[in-house]
C-alpha positions as CSV (number, residue, x, y, z in Angstrom):
1,M,65.3,43.3,-23.2
2,P,66.9,40.1,-24.5
3,V,67.8,37.6,-21.6
4,L,70.8,35.3,-21.2
5,M,70.4,32.6,-18.5
6,V,73.5,30.6,-17.6
7,V,73.1,27.6,-15.3
8,H,76.2,26.4,-13.4
9,A,76.9,23.8,-10.7
10,H,79.2,25.6,-8.3
11,P,80.3,29.1,-7.3
12,D,83.3,30.1,-9.4
13,D,82.2,28.0,-12.4
14,E,80.5,31.1,-13.8
15,S,83.7,33.1,-13.8
16,S,86.1,30.5,-15.1
17,Q,83.8,29.2,-17.9
18,T,81.4,32.0,-18.9
19,G,82.7,35.1,-17.1
20,G,83.6,37.0,-20.3
21,T,80.3,36.1,-21.9
22,L,78.2,37.3,-18.9
23,A,80.2,40.5,-18.7
24,R,79.9,41.2,-22.4
25,Y,76.2,40.8,-22.6
26,A,75.5,42.7,-19.3
27,A,77.6,45.6,-20.6
28,E,75.7,45.6,-23.9
29,G,72.4,46.0,-22.1
30,Y,71.1,42.4,-22.1
31,R,69.5,41.0,-18.9
32,T,71.9,38.3,-17.5
33,V,70.6,35.6,-15.1
34,L,73.0,33.3,-13.3
35,V,71.7,30.2,-11.6
36,T,74.1,28.3,-9.3
37,C,72.8,24.9,-8.3
38,T,75.0,24.0,-5.3
39,D,76.5,25.7,-2.2
40,G,80.0,24.6,-3.0
41,R,80.5,23.2,0.5
42,H,83.2,20.8,-0.7
43,G,85.3,23.4,-2.3
44,D,88.9,23.3,-1.2
45,A,88.8,26.4,1.1
46,I,92.2,25.9,2.8
47,G,92.2,26.9,6.5
48,L,88.5,27.5,6.7
49,D,86.1,25.7,9.0
50,P,84.1,23.4,6.7
51,A,80.9,24.6,8.3
52,L,81.7,28.1,7.1
53,V,82.5,27.3,3.5
54,P,79.0,27.6,2.0
55,A,78.6,31.1,3.5
56,R,82.1,32.1,2.3
57,R,81.5,30.9,-1.2
58,S,78.1,32.5,-1.4
59,G,79.7,35.9,-0.5
60,E,82.4,35.3,-3.1
61,L,79.8,34.5,-5.7
62,D,78.1,37.8,-5.0
63,L,81.4,39.7,-5.5
64,A,82.1,37.8,-8.7
65,A,78.6,38.5,-10.1
66,E,79.0,42.1,-9.3
67,A,82.3,42.2,-11.2
68,L,80.6,40.6,-14.2
69,G,77.6,42.9,-14.0
70,V,75.1,40.0,-13.6
71,G,71.6,41.3,-13.2
72,D,70.0,38.4,-11.3
73,V,71.7,35.7,-9.2
74,V,69.7,32.6,-8.2
75,K,71.3,30.3,-5.6
76,L,69.5,27.0,-5.4
77,G,71.7,25.9,-2.5
78,Y,71.8,22.2,-3.0
79,P,74.6,20.4,-1.1
80,D,77.7,20.0,-3.2
81,S,78.5,16.4,-4.1
82,G,82.3,16.8,-3.8
83,L,84.9,15.5,-6.3
84,P,84.2,12.4,-8.4
85,G,85.1,9.2,-6.6
86,D,83.5,6.4,-4.7
87,A,79.7,7.0,-5.0
88,A,79.3,5.5,-1.5
89,D,81.0,8.6,-0.1
90,V,78.5,11.0,-1.7
91,A,75.8,12.0,0.8
92,A,72.3,10.9,-0.2
93,D,71.0,14.5,0.0
94,S,73.7,15.8,-2.3
95,F,72.8,17.5,-5.6
96,S,73.9,14.7,-7.8
97,R,71.9,12.1,-5.9
98,R,68.6,13.9,-5.3
99,P,65.5,13.0,-7.3
100,M,65.5,14.8,-10.6
101,A,61.8,15.7,-11.0
102,P,61.5,18.4,-8.3
103,M,64.7,20.1,-9.4
104,V,63.5,20.0,-13.0
105,Q,60.2,21.6,-12.1
106,Q,62.1,24.3,-10.1
107,L,64.2,25.1,-13.1
108,V,61.1,25.1,-15.4
109,R,59.6,27.7,-13.1
110,L,62.7,29.8,-13.3
111,I,62.9,29.6,-17.1
112,R,59.2,30.7,-17.3
113,M,59.8,33.5,-14.9
114,F,62.9,35.0,-16.6
115,A,62.0,34.0,-20.2
116,P,65.5,33.7,-21.5
117,D,66.2,34.0,-25.2
118,V,69.4,32.0,-24.7
119,L,70.1,29.3,-22.2
120,V,73.7,28.0,-21.5
121,T,74.9,25.0,-19.5
122,Y,77.4,22.1,-19.6
123,P,77.6,19.4,-22.2
124,P,76.5,15.8,-21.3
125,N,79.9,15.0,-19.7
126,G,79.7,18.1,-17.6
127,L,82.8,19.4,-19.4
128,S,84.9,18.1,-16.5
129,G,83.1,14.9,-15.6
130,H,82.1,16.3,-12.2
131,P,78.9,14.7,-11.0
132,D,77.3,18.0,-10.1
133,H,78.1,19.3,-13.6
134,I,76.5,16.3,-15.2
135,R,73.4,16.6,-13.0
136,T,73.2,20.3,-13.9
137,H,73.3,19.3,-17.6
138,D,70.6,16.7,-17.1
139,I,68.3,19.1,-15.2
140,V,68.7,21.9,-17.8
141,I,68.0,19.5,-20.7
142,A,64.9,18.1,-19.1
143,A,63.6,21.6,-18.2
144,H,64.4,23.0,-21.6
145,G,62.6,20.0,-23.2
146,N,59.5,20.7,-21.0
147,I,59.5,24.4,-22.1
148,A,60.1,23.5,-25.8
149,A,57.3,20.9,-25.8
150,N,54.8,23.5,-24.5
151,A,56.0,26.6,-26.4
152,E,54.9,28.0,-29.7
153,P,57.2,27.2,-32.5
154,G,60.4,29.2,-32.4
155,R,59.6,30.5,-28.8
156,A,61.8,28.1,-26.8
157,P,65.2,29.5,-25.8
158,K,68.2,28.8,-27.8
159,L,70.4,26.3,-26.0
160,Y,74.2,26.2,-25.9
161,Y,76.7,24.0,-24.3
162,I,79.9,25.4,-22.8
163,A,82.8,24.0,-24.9
164,I,86.6,24.1,-25.4
165,S,87.9,23.5,-28.8
166,A,90.9,21.2,-29.3
167,T,93.0,24.2,-30.4
168,S,92.0,26.2,-27.4
169,M,92.8,23.2,-25.2
170,R,96.3,22.9,-26.6
171,T,96.9,26.6,-25.9
172,M,95.6,26.3,-22.4
173,Q,97.9,23.3,-21.7
174,T,100.9,25.1,-23.1
175,R,100.2,28.1,-20.9
176,A,99.8,25.9,-17.8
177,R,103.2,24.2,-18.4
178,A,104.8,27.6,-18.9
179,V,103.4,29.0,-15.6
180,F,103.4,26.0,-13.4
181,G,106.1,23.7,-14.8
182,G,106.1,20.3,-16.5
183,E,104.7,18.5,-13.5
184,A,101.6,20.7,-13.3
185,W,98.1,19.3,-13.6
186,L,96.8,19.9,-17.1
187,P,93.2,19.9,-18.3
188,P,92.8,16.5,-20.1
189,D,92.3,16.3,-23.9
190,E,88.9,14.6,-23.2
191,M,87.5,18.0,-22.1
192,A,87.9,19.4,-25.6
193,V,85.8,18.9,-28.7
194,D,86.9,19.0,-32.3
195,D,87.2,22.6,-33.7
196,A,84.5,21.8,-36.3
197,V,81.9,21.2,-33.6
198,I,82.1,24.7,-32.2
199,S,79.1,26.7,-33.1
200,A,80.0,30.1,-31.5
201,R,83.2,31.8,-30.5
202,I,82.4,34.9,-28.4
203,D,85.0,37.6,-28.4
204,V,85.4,38.7,-24.7
205,T,88.6,40.8,-25.1
206,P,87.0,44.1,-23.8
207,F,85.7,42.2,-20.8
208,W,88.7,40.1,-19.9
209,A,89.6,42.3,-16.9
210,D,86.1,41.7,-15.6
211,K,86.5,38.0,-15.9
212,L,89.8,38.2,-14.0
213,R,88.3,40.3,-11.2
214,A,85.5,37.7,-10.9
215,L,88.0,34.9,-10.6
216,G,89.9,36.9,-8.0
217,A,86.7,37.2,-6.0
218,H,86.7,33.5,-5.4
219,A,89.7,33.9,-3.1
220,S,89.0,30.7,-1.1
221,Q,89.4,28.5,-4.1
222,P,92.9,27.4,-5.2
223,D,91.7,26.3,-8.6
224,A,90.2,29.7,-9.4
225,Q,93.4,31.4,-8.2
226,A,95.6,29.1,-10.3
227,L,93.5,29.9,-13.3
228,L,93.8,33.6,-12.5
229,Q,97.6,33.2,-12.3
230,M,97.8,31.4,-15.6
231,F,95.7,34.1,-17.4
232,A,97.7,36.9,-15.8
233,A,101.0,35.3,-17.0
234,A,99.6,35.0,-20.5
235,D,98.7,38.7,-20.4
236,D,102.3,39.5,-19.5
237,S,103.8,37.3,-22.3
238,S,104.8,38.7,-25.7
239,A,102.7,36.2,-27.6
240,P,99.3,37.4,-28.6
241,V,96.4,36.0,-26.5
242,E,93.1,35.2,-28.0
243,R,90.3,35.9,-25.6
244,V,87.2,34.0,-26.6
245,E,84.7,31.7,-25.0
246,E,83.3,28.9,-27.1
247,Y,80.0,27.1,-27.3
248,V,78.1,24.4,-29.1
249,R,74.5,25.1,-30.1
250,V,72.2,22.2,-29.6
251,Y,68.8,23.9,-30.0
252,P,67.9,24.7,-32.6
253,A,70.3,22.2,-34.0
254,P,72.8,23.8,-36.4
255,A,72.6,23.1,-40.1
256,A,75.6,22.0,-42.1
257,S,75.5,25.4,-43.9
258,D,75.6,27.5,-40.7
259,V,78.6,29.7,-40.3
260,L,80.5,30.2,-37.0
261,E,78.5,32.5,-34.8
262,V,80.0,35.5,-33.1
263,T,77.0,36.2,-30.9
264,L,74.7,33.9,-29.0
265,F,71.7,36.0,-29.8
266,D,69.9,36.5,-33.1
267,P,71.3,39.5,-34.9
268,S,67.9,41.3,-34.7
269,S,67.8,41.2,-30.8
């Protein structure tokens, strides 16, 4: 059974960024593994005692994973670092400030245990610049490098970064303005990459409802609910909505002659 392993920083990242992909491959009979690095304790759970946030978000993650059909959920449970800001305000034991080596070895063990054919995580900037996303990237890259250095040729997992093309970003910004008004926060252009950099565009249309259910499971998180509202509004509009999730392949590095992929797996798998 081919295996997809997706490594995220916080509960709800799996739904917003890779929910359709996870649901698609789970439905097609692939084994899907979700690794979530932090407990999400600094998530903006309005009206909830901060001490109860990690347990609440863990439960929401379970509901989201069920909606996406994820086969294996691994919660590493490191303390969330909070939003980017003054580094002095980040606790010394938070995920983004802990020593790398033990966490890399932990992920190496997980990769060896689940033996993924495809590994997915954030690009070097964490997509959003969040320190936990960047640390997740750093750990995955180090662990994958360890695996690749000790694997037979061609046996290390394919590695992809989550991505948003410039075209998709403009569409998202337009939808956000239409739903929330001109003063709404918009994802910055810096989160996007040039369309030509995209290696894979995964059609998740049949699994869009699963992605929305997973987002809805993260009921304590205003960001997830705002995204859900934006997607729902787009579904109600008369304009056609393209439902894809985009990735950049980094291992093995794509050749100039490679065509745009429509699956993360080799066609024979």
